[in-house]
C-alpha positions as a printed NumPy array, in Angstrom:
array([[  6.594,  14.11 , -13.943],
       [  5.573,  11.397, -11.494],
       [  5.745,  11.734,  -7.749],
       [  6.443,   8.747,  -5.535],
       [  6.435,   8.316,  -1.794],
       [  9.15 ,   6.197,  -0.221],
       [  9.327,   5.506,   3.506],
       [ 12.787,   6.267,   4.92 ],
       [ 14.246,   5.281,   8.239],
       [ 15.324,   8.137,  10.504],
       [ 18.953,   7.333,   9.642],
       [ 18.296,   7.647,   5.903],
       [ 16.375,  10.876,   6.478],
       [ 19.366,  12.254,   8.375],
       [ 21.714,  11.201,   5.579],
       [ 19.425,  12.792,   2.998],
       [ 19.27 ,  16.042,   4.953],
       [ 23.062,  16.02 ,   5.361],
       [ 23.475,  15.695,   1.588],
       [ 21.172,  18.679,   1.073],
       [ 23.12 ,  20.635,   3.692],
       [ 26.394,  19.73 ,   1.941],
       [ 25.03 ,  21.102,  -1.33 ],
       [ 24.73 ,  17.804,  -3.196],
       [ 21.234,  18.913,  -4.183],
       [ 19.034,  21.924,  -3.591],
       [ 16.442,  19.892,  -1.679],
       [ 15.542,  16.307,  -0.776],
       [ 13.877,  15.607,  -4.131],
       [ 16.906,  16.929,  -6.027],
       [ 19.257,  14.697,  -4.027],
       [ 17.034,  11.674,  -4.671],
       [ 16.917,  12.389,  -8.431],
       [ 20.698,  12.751,  -8.499],
       [ 21.093,   9.515,  -6.526],
       [ 18.923,   7.625,  -9.027],
       [ 20.86 ,   9.08 , -11.964],
       [ 24.139,   8.098, -10.294],
       [ 22.823,   4.588,  -9.616],
       [ 21.773,   4.196, -13.27 ],
       [ 25.188,   5.418, -14.481],
       [ 26.968,   2.982, -12.172],
       [ 24.786,   0.116, -13.427],
       [ 25.621,   1.007, -17.044],
       [ 29.344,   1.166, -16.269],
       [ 29.188,  -2.189, -14.493],
       [ 27.398,  -3.74 , -17.49 ],
       [ 30.167,  -2.538, -19.818],
       [ 32.878,  -3.802, -17.464],
       [ 31.143,  -7.178, -17.212],
       [ 30.879,  -7.406, -20.999],
       [ 34.568,  -6.523, -21.388],
       [ 35.462,  -9.218, -18.863],
       [ 33.356, -11.776, -20.711],
       [ 35.108, -10.943, -23.978],
       [ 38.523, -11.25 , -22.31 ],
       [ 37.597, -14.647, -20.872],
       [ 36.268, -15.947, -24.187],
       [ 32.573, -15.867, -23.339],
       [ 31.466, -14.556, -26.716],
       [ 29.205, -15.828, -29.458],
       [ 30.525, -15.912, -32.984],
       [ 28.614, -16.189, -36.219],
       [ 25.474, -14.84 , -37.778],
       [ 23.215, -13.174, -35.195],
       [ 20.047, -14.491, -36.873],
       [ 21.392, -18.052, -36.82 ],
       [ 22.389, -17.71 , -33.158],
       [ 18.978, -16.357, -32.18 ],
       [ 17.119, -19.024, -34.118],
       [ 19.35 , -21.798, -32.842],
       [ 20.442, -22.773, -36.344]])
């Protein structure tokens, strides 16, 4: 497991400590891991929603994937 050091403003430190106090995580590191997992999940959801929107608006490619990739 890697360890990283990230400078935080006093406001972010206070928010982090409040999340620990509220039981979101058992300590600062746990809250940060959970925050990163949540961020990744949100990004994945947004990618799916964007793809669904593109399909609904007709922004799709049709045909053979190899031909599309090769520009044939």
